[in-house]
N, C-alpha and C positions, 0 to 999 in steps of 0.2 A: 643453439636456439636461444633467442633473446627472451628472457622471462620478464613478465610485467613487474614493475617496481614494487607493487604491494606483495607479490609472491616472494621476491627477493627479501623484502623486509620480514615477512613471516618466517622464512627459513633462518634468517640471521638472528632474529630476536625471539625465536620460538618459546624458550622457557619463560621469558618475561611475559610474553603475550598470553600464554596459557595461564600463568599465575593471575594476571590482571583480569582475564575473562572469568575465571572462577571466583575471584573476589567480587566482581560486579554482580554476578548471579547470586552470590551469597548475601550481599548487602543492599541490593537495589530495592527501592520502595515500590511495592507492587500495588498499583492503582487498579480499581475494579472497572469493568465496563459499565457505563452509566445507564441508569434506568430510562425508560421512555419508549415511544413507538418505534417499531422497526419496519413498519410499512405504512402507507398512507395514499390517499387519492384526492385529486383536485379535479372538479368537473367530471366529465365522462370517463376520464382516466384512459383515453385511447392510446397515449404514448407511454409505454411500459418500460421502466428502468430497473435493472438489477444492479445493486452495489455489492460487490464481492470482494472480501478482503480480510485483513488482519486486525490487530488491536487498534490501529489508527482509523481504519474504516469503522470499527466498532465504537469509536469515540472515546477511547481511554484518554484521560486528561481533561475531559469536559465534565461538568457536574450533571448534565442531562443530555439526552439525545437531541433535544432541540438546539443545543449549543454545539453539537458535534457535526461532523461532516455531512451526514445524511440529513439532519434537521436543517442545517444551513442551506443545503442544496434544494430541499423541498420547497423552501420559500423563494427560490430563485428560478425555478424551472417553468413557471407559467401556469396558466389556468386549466390545463387539460392533460394531466399526467397521473400515472400510478408509479410508485416507487417501492422497492423492497430491499431491505438490508440483510445480507447473509455474511456475517463476519464473526471472527473468533480470535481472541488473544492467542498468539503463538502460531497462527495459521501460516502455512507455506504454500507455494504454488502446487505442490503435490497433494497436501492434505486438504486443500479447499474443495477437492472433488467430492468429498463426503457431504458437503453442503448441497452440491448439485444433485446428489442422490435423493435428497428430500424434496426436490423441486420437479420431480418427474411429471411430465405432461404440461408444465407451465411454460408459457411463451413470453418472451420479452423482445422489445424492439432494440434496446441499447443495453450494453453491459459496461459498467465502470469497474476496472480492476485496480485494486489498491493492495499490492503484494510486493514482497521482495526483501524487506529488512530481515525477516526471519530466515530467508534463504541465505542471506549473507552470514548471519550469526551462527547458522547451522552448518556453514561451510559447504553448501551445495556447489559442486563444480559448475562453471559457466556453461559448458556444453550440455550438461544434464538439465540445467535450468532452462536453457533455450528449447530443448526438446519438450520439457514439461509445459512450458508456455504455449508451444505450438499445439500440443494436445488439448490444453484448456481452451484455447481460442476455437479450435475445431469443434470441440464438444458443445460449447455455447451456441455455435452456429447450427450444428446438425440437430442437437437434442432440444434446443430451446428457441430456435428460430431467430436468434440474434442477428440483426443486419448491420449493426454498428458496434464495434468494440473500441472503447476509449480506455487507454491505459495511463494511470497516473505514475509518473516516474519515481525513481528512488529518491528519498530525501537526502540532504547533505549530511551524512553521518559524521563528517569531520567537525561538525558544529554541535554535536550532542554533548551537553555538559556532563552527563553521567559518566561518559567514557574517559578514562585516564589516558594520558599520553605514555607510550606511543601507540597504544591500542586504538585510540580515536583516529589517529592519522592513517593507520594501516586499513582499518575498516572503511574510512572515508575514501581512500584511494581505490579500494576494491569496489565500493559502491559506485564511484564515478565510472569505473571501467565497465562494470556490469550494466549500468544505466545506458551507456553509449551502445552496447551490444544489443540490449533489449529494444532500444529505440530504432536501431537499424533493422532488427527483425520485424518489428511491428510495421514499419514503413514498407518493407518488402511484401508483407502479407496484406497490405491495404488497410491497416488499422491506424487509429489516431493515438499518438504517444505525446503526452504533455509533460515536458521536463519541469522539475521543481524550480520555481523562482522566488519562493518565499524565504525571507531572511530569518532562519531559525536562530535568532539571537536569544539570550536567556529570558528576555521579557516575553517572548512568544512561546516559551516552553512550559510544560506542566511541572508540578512539584518534583516529579521523578527524574527530570532532566533528560527524558528520552522520548516523550510524547508531546504532541502539540497541545497548547492551551486553547481556550475558546477563541481568542483573537486570531490565532493561527488557523484554526479551522475555518473561520470566516474568510480570511484571505485565500485559503486553499479552495473553498467552494466558489468564490468569485472567479478564480482562474479556470475552474473546470466547467462551470455552468454554461458558458457559450458553446462549448463542444457537446453538451448533452441535450440542449433544447432541440426539439424536432424542427 
């Protein structure tokens, strides 16, 4: 059996990668989720958007939600929409279901999914992740009436300044592989998958070297907004 190159690298450099991972967790700068609105309405609010995700969806790296992804999107979506942000630092595809528990009975037209980095860092196997994503998509459609699922792809982790080499390369290669599989799954299920094309160079990264800065959130919102407008 031909193993993926990132799996071979994990096996080969396991002690070093484990050491680097522990060091990153121990020394990383922990930025808070920014203050600000987590829902809002323009006009009659007939087009309802749910933003569901992790720390990037929650805006970590921005000073205020108005500069974060949800705030940037809310200004781009047009005059007749309602949006709600349900996101938490550390959220995985499996754990985000707890947020849906608190939305029982609420209906949305579109769901934007911003998840995956924590699935990578928590070493969730690809097959399990695909099953969890399928369950999440189905739940959004059945329990919350979502007719359009838009998935934001995994960011290029190979460019995160926080991560030392070779950990950065290994996680980047794994993220690329998982991203391709998630995109293929979403397409097969009829969902929209938007691959990341934002150049996450140091100038666009937050102080922690792991999250987007306000300028990156702006570019990210610009790339997603056309797929979220009714």
